[in-house]
C-alpha atoms as an extended CHARMM CRD file, in Angstrom:
* protein
*
       118  EXT
         1         1  GLN       CA             24.1640000000       51.1360000000      114.0550000000  PROA      1               0.0000000000
         2         2  VAL       CA             23.1050000000       47.7130000000      112.7920000000  PROA      2               0.0000000000
         3         3  HSD       CA             25.6650000000       44.9390000000      112.8700000000  PROA      3               0.0000000000
         4         4  VAL       CA             24.6950000000       42.0070000000      110.7040000000  PROA      4               0.0000000000
         5         5  MET       CA             26.9910000000       39.1210000000      111.5360000000  PROA      5               0.0000000000
         6         6  GLU       CA             26.8370000000       35.9610000000      109.4330000000  PROA      6               0.0000000000
         7         7  SER       CA             28.5850000000       32.6630000000      109.9560000000  PROA      7               0.0000000000
         8         8  GLY       CA             28.4300000000       29.0510000000      108.9060000000  PROA      8               0.0000000000
         9         9  GLY       CA             29.2230000000       28.8750000000      105.2170000000  PROA      9               0.0000000000
        10        10  GLY       CA             31.6540000000       26.4100000000      103.7470000000  PROA      10              0.0000000000
        11        11  LEU       CA             32.2460000000       23.5480000000      101.3570000000  PROA      11              0.0000000000
        12        12  VAL       CA             30.1040000000       20.4380000000      101.5070000000  PROA      12              0.0000000000
        13        13  GLN       CA             29.3300000000       17.4980000000       99.2650000000  PROA      13              0.0000000000
        14        14  THR       CA             25.9740000000       16.8740000000       97.6460000000  PROA      14              0.0000000000
        15        15  GLY       CA             23.5290000000       15.6060000000      100.2360000000  PROA      15              0.0000000000
        16        16  GLY       CA             25.3690000000       17.2510000000      103.1080000000  PROA      16              0.0000000000
        17        17  SER       CA             24.1950000000       19.8780000000      105.5690000000  PROA      17              0.0000000000
        18        18  LEU       CA             25.2260000000       23.3320000000      106.6680000000  PROA      18              0.0000000000
        19        19  ARG       CA             23.8750000000       25.7620000000      109.2150000000  PROA      19              0.0000000000
        20        20  LEU       CA             24.0040000000       29.4900000000      108.6760000000  PROA      20              0.0000000000
        21        21  THR       CA             23.6210000000       31.9190000000      111.5370000000  PROA      21              0.0000000000
        22        22  CYS       CA             22.8220000000       35.6180000000      111.3890000000  PROA      22              0.0000000000
        23        23  ALA       CA             22.8990000000       37.8290000000      114.4470000000  PROA      23              0.0000000000
        24        24  ASP       CA             22.9250000000       41.4360000000      115.5520000000  PROA      24              0.0000000000
        25        25  PRO       CA             24.4820000000       41.0480000000      118.9810000000  PROA      25              0.0000000000
        26        26  ARG       CA             24.4250000000       44.7230000000      119.8770000000  PROA      26              0.0000000000
        27        27  VAL       CA             20.7240000000       45.2680000000      119.4290000000  PROA      27              0.0000000000
        28        28  ILE       CA             18.4210000000       45.1410000000      122.4060000000  PROA      28              0.0000000000
        29        29  THR       CA             16.1380000000       42.1290000000      122.4990000000  PROA      29              0.0000000000
        30        30  SER       CA             12.8970000000       44.0740000000      122.2600000000  PROA      30              0.0000000000
        31        31  VAL       CA             14.0330000000       45.6010000000      118.9710000000  PROA      31              0.0000000000
        32        32  PHE       CA             15.2200000000       42.2810000000      117.5380000000  PROA      32              0.0000000000
        33        33  ARG       CA             11.8390000000       40.7300000000      118.3150000000  PROA      33              0.0000000000
        34        34  SER       CA             10.2660000000       43.1610000000      115.8590000000  PROA      34              0.0000000000
        35        35  ASP       CA             12.7450000000       42.4980000000      113.0530000000  PROA      35              0.0000000000
        36        36  ASN       CA             11.8880000000       40.5790000000      109.9350000000  PROA      36              0.0000000000
        37        37  MET       CA             14.8370000000       38.4660000000      108.8120000000  PROA      37              0.0000000000
        38        38  ALA       CA             15.7560000000       36.8270000000      105.5350000000  PROA      38              0.0000000000
        39        39  TRP       CA             18.4670000000       34.9560000000      103.6790000000  PROA      39              0.0000000000
        40        40  TYR       CA             19.2480000000       35.6380000000      100.0440000000  PROA      40              0.0000000000
        41        41  ARG       CA             21.5290000000       33.8150000000       97.6250000000  PROA      41              0.0000000000
        42        42  GLN       CA             23.5460000000       35.3720000000       94.8530000000  PROA      42              0.0000000000
        43        43  VAL       CA             25.5320000000       33.7050000000       92.0820000000  PROA      43              0.0000000000
        44        44  PRO       CA             27.8130000000       35.5710000000       89.6710000000  PROA      44              0.0000000000
        45        45  GLY       CA             25.9140000000       37.5050000000       87.0340000000  PROA      45              0.0000000000
        46        46  ASN       CA             22.5860000000       37.2750000000       88.8350000000  PROA      46              0.0000000000
        47        47  SER       CA             20.7290000000       39.3780000000       91.3450000000  PROA      47              0.0000000000
        48        48  ARG       CA             20.1260000000       38.2720000000       94.8950000000  PROA      48              0.0000000000
        49        49  GLN       CA             17.2810000000       35.8140000000       95.2040000000  PROA      49              0.0000000000
        50        50  LEU       CA             15.2330000000       35.2160000000       98.3140000000  PROA      50              0.0000000000
        51        51  VAL       CA             15.9070000000       31.8160000000       99.8580000000  PROA      51              0.0000000000
        52        52  ALA       CA             13.9890000000       32.0160000000      103.1380000000  PROA      52              0.0000000000
        53        53  SER       CA             12.4820000000       34.5720000000      105.4580000000  PROA      53              0.0000000000
        54        54  ILE       CA             11.0170000000       34.6930000000      108.9300000000  PROA      54              0.0000000000
        55        55  ALA       CA              8.7470000000       37.4080000000      110.1950000000  PROA      55              0.0000000000
        56        56  SER       CA              8.8050000000       38.9010000000      113.6630000000  PROA      56              0.0000000000
        57        57  GLY       CA              5.8750000000       36.6690000000      114.6000000000  PROA      57              0.0000000000
        58        58  GLY       CA              7.6600000000       33.5510000000      113.3970000000  PROA      58              0.0000000000
        59        59  ASP       CA              5.9290000000       32.9640000000      110.0560000000  PROA      59              0.0000000000
        60        60  THR       CA              8.3460000000       31.5390000000      107.5020000000  PROA      60              0.0000000000
        61        61  ASN       CA              8.5290000000       31.6520000000      103.7390000000  PROA      61              0.0000000000
        62        62  TYR       CA             10.7670000000       29.6070000000      101.4270000000  PROA      62              0.0000000000
        63        63  ALA       CA             11.7560000000       29.5830000000       97.8070000000  PROA      63              0.0000000000
        64        64  ASP       CA             10.2190000000       26.6090000000       96.0230000000  PROA      64              0.0000000000
        65        65  SER       CA             13.6620000000       25.1690000000       95.3110000000  PROA      65              0.0000000000
        66        66  VAL       CA             14.4960000000       24.7870000000       99.0090000000  PROA      66              0.0000000000
        67        67  LYS       CA             11.1530000000       23.8280000000      100.5230000000  PROA      67              0.0000000000
        68        68  SER       CA             11.3780000000       20.6520000000      102.6280000000  PROA      68              0.0000000000
        69        69  ARG       CA             15.1900000000       20.9270000000      102.7010000000  PROA      69              0.0000000000
        70        70  PHE       CA             15.8300000000       24.2560000000      104.4430000000  PROA      70              0.0000000000
        71        71  THR       CA             14.4290000000       25.4150000000      107.7670000000  PROA      71              0.0000000000
        72        72  MET       CA             14.6840000000       28.9340000000      109.1250000000  PROA      72              0.0000000000
        73        73  SER       CA             14.1710000000       29.6510000000      112.7920000000  PROA      73              0.0000000000
        74        74  ARG       CA             14.7560000000       32.5010000000      115.1910000000  PROA      74              0.0000000000
        75        75  ASP       CA             16.1520000000       32.6670000000      118.6980000000  PROA      75              0.0000000000
        76        76  ASN       CA             15.0910000000       36.0230000000      120.0600000000  PROA      76              0.0000000000
        77        77  ALA       CA             16.9070000000       35.5480000000      123.3440000000  PROA      77              0.0000000000
        78        78  ARG       CA             20.1930000000       35.2340000000      121.4480000000  PROA      78              0.0000000000
        79        79  LYS       CA             19.1430000000       37.8070000000      118.8550000000  PROA      79              0.0000000000
        80        80  ARG       CA             19.8630000000       35.5200000000      115.9440000000  PROA      80              0.0000000000
        81        81  VAL       CA             18.2940000000       33.4680000000      113.1930000000  PROA      81              0.0000000000
        82        82  ILE       CA             19.4070000000       30.1060000000      111.8950000000  PROA      82              0.0000000000
        83        83  LEU       CA             19.0740000000       28.6280000000      108.4380000000  PROA      83              0.0000000000
        84        84  GLN       CA             19.4250000000       24.8670000000      108.5720000000  PROA      84              0.0000000000
        85        85  MET       CA             20.2160000000       23.5400000000      105.1130000000  PROA      85              0.0000000000
        86        86  ASN       CA             19.8860000000       19.8050000000      104.5330000000  PROA      86              0.0000000000
        87        87  ASN       CA             20.2440000000       17.6030000000      101.4720000000  PROA      87              0.0000000000
        88        88  LEU       CA             22.2700000000       20.2860000000       99.7620000000  PROA      88              0.0000000000
        89        89  LYS       CA             22.5490000000       20.3180000000       95.9850000000  PROA      89              0.0000000000
        90        90  PRO       CA             25.1260000000       21.9170000000       93.6700000000  PROA      90              0.0000000000
        91        91  GLU       CA             22.5260000000       24.4830000000       92.6240000000  PROA      91              0.0000000000
        92        92  ASP       CA             22.4600000000       25.7500000000       96.2160000000  PROA      92              0.0000000000
        93        93  THR       CA             25.9730000000       27.1070000000       95.6810000000  PROA      93              0.0000000000
        94        94  GLY       CA             26.3610000000       30.8490000000       96.0390000000  PROA      94              0.0000000000
        95        95  VAL       CA             27.0030000000       33.6860000000       98.4240000000  PROA      95              0.0000000000
        96        96  TYR       CA             24.3460000000       33.8150000000      101.0990000000  PROA      96              0.0000000000
        97        97  TYR       CA             23.4200000000       37.2130000000      102.4950000000  PROA      97              0.0000000000
        98        98  CYS       CA             21.4610000000       37.8670000000      105.6320000000  PROA      98              0.0000000000
        99        99  ALA       CA             19.0720000000       40.8090000000      105.6250000000  PROA      99              0.0000000000
       100       100  ILE       CA             17.5630000000       42.4890000000      108.6490000000  PROA      100             0.0000000000
       101       101  GLU       CA             14.4450000000       44.5430000000      108.0580000000  PROA      101             0.0000000000
       102       102  ARG       CA             14.1650000000       46.9800000000      110.9160000000  PROA      102             0.0000000000
       103       103  ARG       CA             11.8780000000       49.9710000000      111.2060000000  PROA      103             0.0000000000
       104       104  GLY       CA             11.3330000000       50.1560000000      107.4620000000  PROA      104             0.0000000000
       105       105  SER       CA             14.9650000000       49.8130000000      106.4080000000  PROA      105             0.0000000000
       106       106  LYS       CA             16.9040000000       46.7830000000      105.2160000000  PROA      106             0.0000000000
       107       107  TYR       CA             20.4280000000       46.0530000000      106.3490000000  PROA      107             0.0000000000
       108       108  TRP       CA             22.7400000000       43.5270000000      104.7250000000  PROA      108             0.0000000000
       109       109  GLY       CA             25.5470000000       41.3750000000      105.9570000000  PROA      109             0.0000000000
       110       110  GLN       CA             28.8130000000       40.8250000000      104.1280000000  PROA      110             0.0000000000
       111       111  GLY       CA             27.7660000000       37.4250000000      102.8270000000  PROA      111             0.0000000000
       112       112  THR       CA             29.0490000000       33.9220000000      103.4120000000  PROA      112             0.0000000000
       113       113  GLN       CA             30.0640000000       31.4820000000      100.6890000000  PROA      113             0.0000000000
       114       114  VAL       CA             28.3030000000       28.1420000000      100.3840000000  PROA      114             0.0000000000
       115       115  THR       CA             29.7540000000       25.6680000000       97.9130000000  PROA      115             0.0000000000
       116       116  VAL       CA             28.1830000000       22.2870000000       97.2350000000  PROA      116             0.0000000000
       117       117  SER       CA             30.3370000000       19.8920000000       95.2520000000  PROA      117             0.0000000000
       118       118  SER       CA             28.8520000000       17.2180000000       93.0430000000  PROA      118             0.0000000000
């Protein structure tokens, strides 16, 4: 059973910061170390779009719209990943979903709302 637990969304003004956390606290560390992790954003009427990802080895990938503003990192000891979002813009608004790719399958969290006011 995979438990994708997200936290950290909220309401912030333009230029502010938020930190999203995604964890699977019940998994053993050696399994988590092999997971690829990602954050997606979805706005009403659109499909989920990749925002950032981090591979098991630590390589990161970002959507062009968030490069230099967002940073994704992983803490294997705590079995979690963090998405640090700085200089937020209204277009960053949406529901953010964490995805865990484990042993060929993808597991989704429930999503956390991020709202950036202008």
